[in-house]
C-alpha positions in Angstrom: 11.2 -2.7 -11.6 8.1 -3.8 -9.7 8.5 -5.3 -6.2 6.6 -8.3 -5.0 3.9 -6.5 -3.1 3.0 -9.7 -1.3 6.2 -9.3 0.8 5.0 -5.9 2.1 1.2 -5.9 2.1 -0.9 -8.1 4.4 -4.6 -8.5 5.1 -5.9 -10.2 8.2 -9.5 -10.1 9.5 -8.4 -9.1 13.0 -6.6 -5.9 12.0 -8.4 -3.0 10.3 -11.3 -5.4 9.6 -9.2 -7.1 6.9 -8.2 -4.0 4.9 -4.9 -4.4 3.1 -2.2 -2.7 5.1 1.6 -2.3 5.2 3.0 -5.4 7.0 4.1 -4.6 10.5 1.9 -1.5 10.7 -1.7 -0.5 11.0 -1.3 1.8 8.0 -3.8 0.9 5.3 -2.7 0.8 1.7 -5.7 3.0 0.8 -4.3 5.7 3.0 -0.9 5.7 1.3 -2.6 5.6 -2.2 -4.8 8.6 -1.1 -1.7 10.6 -0.2 -0.1 9.8 -3.5 -3.3 10.6 -5.4 -3.3 14.0 -3.6 0.1 14.8 -5.0 2.2 14.0 -1.9 5.7 12.7 -2.5 7.2 9.7 -0.9 9.2 12.0 1.3 6.1 13.9 2.5 4.4 10.6 3.3 7.4 9.4 5.3 7.4 12.7 7.2 3.8 12.0 8.2 4.4 8.3 8.8 8.1 7.9 9.9 7.7 4.1 10.3 7.4 3.8 6.5 10.2 3.5 4.0 10.1 4.5 0.3 10.0 0.8 -0.9 6.7 0.2 1.1 5.1 3.3 -0.5 6.1 2.1 -4.0 4.8 -1.3 -3.2 1.4 0.2 -2.7 1.5 1.3 -6.3 2.4 -2.2 -7.4 -0.5 -3.5 -5.4 -2.9 -1.1 -7.0 -1.5 -1.9 -10.5 -2.1 -5.6 -10.0 -5.6 -5.0 -8.8 -6.4 -2.9 -11.8 -5.2 -5.8 -14.1 -7.6 -8.2 -12.5 -10.1 -9.8 -14.9 -13.2 -11.6 -14.1 -14.3 -14.7 -16.0 -18.0 -14.6 -17.0 
């Protein structure tokens, strides 16, 4: 079941130049997605970034899914 990524992902212009990041960290969503795309498991990512929990990693996937469903109106 998807989580509400808005509870875990934040973007503010004063941190990481506004890149979406895990709330309470300076870890960008793109970094987590890159690790997942490279075949790393949640456990491997948590080993590299012990401040993360599995739910935050899965939230990055929910965020990416929502972005891919975005439609523009012409």
